[in-house]
C-alpha positions in Angstrom: -103.7 34.0 -37.0 -103.4 30.4 -38.5 -100.9 28.5 -36.4 -99.3 25.1 -36.7 -98.3 23.2 -33.9 -96.0 20.2 -34.0 -95.8 17.9 -31.0 -92.3 16.4 -30.5 -91.4 15.3 -27.1 -88.3 13.7 -26.2 -89.2 10.5 -24.4 -90.3 8.1 -27.0 -90.0 4.6 -26.0 -90.6 2.0 -28.8 -88.4 4.1 -31.2 -85.9 6.1 -29.2 -85.5 9.9 -30.3 -87.9 8.9 -32.8 -88.8 12.6 -33.5 -85.6 13.6 -34.9 -84.5 10.1 -36.1 -82.9 10.5 -39.5 -85.4 9.4 -42.3 -84.4 9.6 -46.0 -81.4 11.6 -45.0 -83.1 14.3 -42.8 -84.3 14.5 -38.9 -88.0 13.1 -39.5 -89.6 16.2 -38.1 -87.9 18.5 -40.7 -90.2 16.7 -43.3 -93.5 17.8 -41.5 -91.9 21.3 -40.7 -91.5 21.3 -44.7 -95.1 20.6 -45.6 -96.3 23.1 -43.3 -94.3 26.0 -44.6 -94.7 24.7 -48.3 -98.7 24.5 -47.7 -99.0 28.3 -47.4 -101.5 27.7 -44.7 -99.8 29.2 -41.8 -98.8 32.4 -40.1 -96.6 30.7 -37.9 -95.1 27.2 -37.5 -94.0 26.2 -33.7 -92.7 23.0 -32.3 -94.0 21.8 -28.7 -91.3 20.0 -27.0 -89.9 19.3 -23.4 -86.3 18.3 -25.1 -83.4 20.8 -25.8 -82.1 18.6 -28.8 -85.3 18.4 -30.6 -85.6 22.3 -30.0 -82.5 23.0 -31.9 -83.2 20.6 -34.6 -86.8 22.2 -35.1 -85.4 25.6 -35.3 -82.5 24.6 -37.8 -85.4 23.2 -40.1 -87.3 26.4 -39.9 -89.9 26.2 -37.2 -90.3 28.4 -34.0 -89.9 26.9 -30.4 -91.5 29.5 -28.4 -91.4 27.6 -25.1 -90.3 24.4 -23.6 -93.1 22.0 -22.6 -93.7 21.3 -19.0 -92.8 17.9 -18.0 -96.3 17.4 -16.8 -97.3 17.5 -20.4 -94.8 15.3 -21.7 -95.3 11.9 -20.3 -96.8 8.7 -21.8 -100.2 9.9 -20.8 -100.5 13.1 -22.2 -103.0 13.6 -25.3 -102.9 15.4 -28.3 -105.7 18.0 -27.1 -103.9 18.7 -24.0 -100.5 19.6 -25.8 -102.4 21.9 -28.4 -104.3 23.4 -25.7 -101.2 24.3 -23.9 -99.7 25.8 -27.1 -102.9 27.9 -27.7 -103.0 29.2 -24.3 -99.3 30.0 -24.3 -99.5 32.1 -27.5 -102.7 33.8 -26.7 -101.3 35.3 -23.5 -98.0 36.5 -25.2 -99.1 37.5 -28.8 -102.4 36.8 -30.2 -105.4 34.2 -30.0 -104.8 32.1 -33.0 -108.2 31.7 -35.2 -107.4 28.5 -36.4 -104.9 25.7 -35.2 -103.5 22.6 -37.1 -101.6 19.8 -35.2 -99.1 18.3 -37.5 -97.4 15.2 -36.2 -93.7 15.2 -36.3 -93.5 11.8 -37.7 -95.5 12.3 -41.0 -93.0 12.2 -43.6 -95.6 11.6 -46.4 -97.6 14.6 -45.4 -98.3 16.6 -48.6 -99.0 20.4 -48.6 -101.9 19.8 -50.7 -103.7 17.5 -47.8 -103.1 20.4 -45.4 -104.7 22.9 -47.8 -107.6 20.6 -48.1 -108.0 20.3 -44.4 -108.2 24.2 -44.1 -110.8 24.3 -47.1 -112.8 21.6 -45.2 -112.6 23.2 -42.1 -113.5 26.8 -43.3 -116.3 25.7 -45.7 -118.5 24.8 -43.0 -119.4 24.8 -39.1 -117.4 22.0 -38.2 -115.0 22.5 -35.1 -112.3 19.8 -36.8 -111.1 18.6 -39.9 -109.1 15.5 -39.3 -106.9 13.3 -41.8 -108.5 9.7 -42.0 -107.9 6.8 -44.5 -109.4 3.6 -45.3 -108.7 0.3 -43.8 -107.4 -2.1 -46.4 -109.9 -4.9 -45.2 -113.4 -4.7 -43.9 -113.3 -4.5 -40.0 -116.4 -6.4 -39.9 -114.4 -9.6 -40.8 -111.7 -9.2 -38.4 -110.7 -12.1 -36.4 -109.0 -12.7 -33.0 -106.2 -15.2 -32.0 -106.7 -16.7 -28.7 -104.1 -18.1 -26.3 -104.0 -21.4 -28.0 -103.3 -19.7 -31.3 -107.1 -20.4 -32.6 -109.0 -18.1 -34.6 -112.6 -16.6 -34.0 -114.2 -13.8 -35.8 -115.0 -10.6 -34.1 -118.5 -10.6 -35.7 -119.6 -14.1 -36.9 -122.8 -12.8 -38.5 -120.6 -11.2 -41.0 -118.8 -14.6 -42.2 -120.9 -14.8 -45.5 -121.5 -11.2 -46.2 -119.7 -10.0 -49.4 -116.8 -7.6 -48.7 -118.6 -5.0 -51.3 -121.8 -5.3 -49.1 -119.9 -4.1 -46.0 -119.8 -0.4 -44.7 -116.5 1.2 -45.2 -114.5 2.2 -42.2 -111.9 4.8 -41.7 -109.1 5.4 -39.3 -106.8 8.2 -38.0 -104.2 8.9 -40.9 -102.0 10.4 -38.1 -101.0 13.2 -40.0 -102.8 16.2 -39.1 -105.8 17.8 -37.3 -107.3 21.3 -38.3 -109.4 22.7 -35.6 -110.9 26.1 -34.3 -109.2 27.5 -31.3 -112.5 27.4 -29.5 -113.0 23.8 -30.3 -109.4 22.8 -29.1 -110.1 24.6 -25.8 -113.3 22.7 -25.1 -113.4 19.4 -27.0 -112.9 16.0 -25.0 -112.3 14.3 -28.2 -111.1 14.6 -31.9 -113.5 12.2 -33.1 -117.3 13.0 -33.1 -120.3 14.9 -34.9 -118.3 18.2 -34.9 -115.3 16.7 -36.8 -115.2 16.6 -40.8 -113.2 14.1 -42.4 -110.3 14.8 -44.8 -109.9 11.3 -46.5 -106.4 10.5 -47.9 -105.3 7.8 -50.0 -103.8 4.7 -48.4 -100.7 4.7 -50.3 -99.7 7.9 -48.5 -100.6 7.0 -45.0 -98.3 5.1 -42.6 -98.6 5.6 -38.9 -95.0 5.1 -37.0 -95.2 3.5 -33.6 -92.7 0.5 -34.2 -89.4 -0.2 -35.8 -91.6 -2.1 -38.3 -93.6 0.9 -39.2 -90.7 2.8 -39.6 -89.1 0.4 -42.2 -92.4 0.3 -43.9 -92.8 4.4 -44.1 -89.2 4.4 -45.4 -89.9 2.2 -48.2 -93.3 3.8 -49.1 -91.5 7.2 -49.2 -88.7 5.9 -51.5 -91.2 4.4 -54.0 -93.2 7.3 -54.0 -90.2 9.4 -54.8 -89.2 7.3 -57.8 -92.6 7.5 -59.1 -92.6 9.8 -62.5 
């Protein structure tokens, strides 16, 4: 069985009720549920939440909510691996052990079904435990600067000041969209980023992590611009 798990707790702080806030006319979680369904990758799509309203919205959008997540796994310090592990253990005890599990973020409205399929293909084509969505940094991280308490600049790596950007190693970051994994990897791993993880590289113009109100505005502008493209 291939299982999609969409974590969506109710206690988001920086953007209250973020996981069901209206985005382009729909609760934002509905876009993730749609992408999962349209991908054709999953036997079941479930939402892991501690919140009754989020559960109702998720069901209306076409997902299952087979359990209410315990409060101990719904605070600010609970990690993605713990949430997915709980879902796997719950489903394994009551139905069947899923072979492959994909964690999809509820706030990923630009998630494309084709990318979920690419992630599945990447995972199953080799021996990786995970296949994770990433994208390139738009600027060389080796030339990053810090601003001190006086408002003055200094480079993190001054030795790179004169190095041409094209001579610096490309760097990537988590695209905050999806994490494919084998059940055994989810149940045993301490991190999603390491030698057991394969990269699924997404284009930067379809990636926007949403953690702050400014992120939300940027994501809506990007989303609408992409919908207008011929």
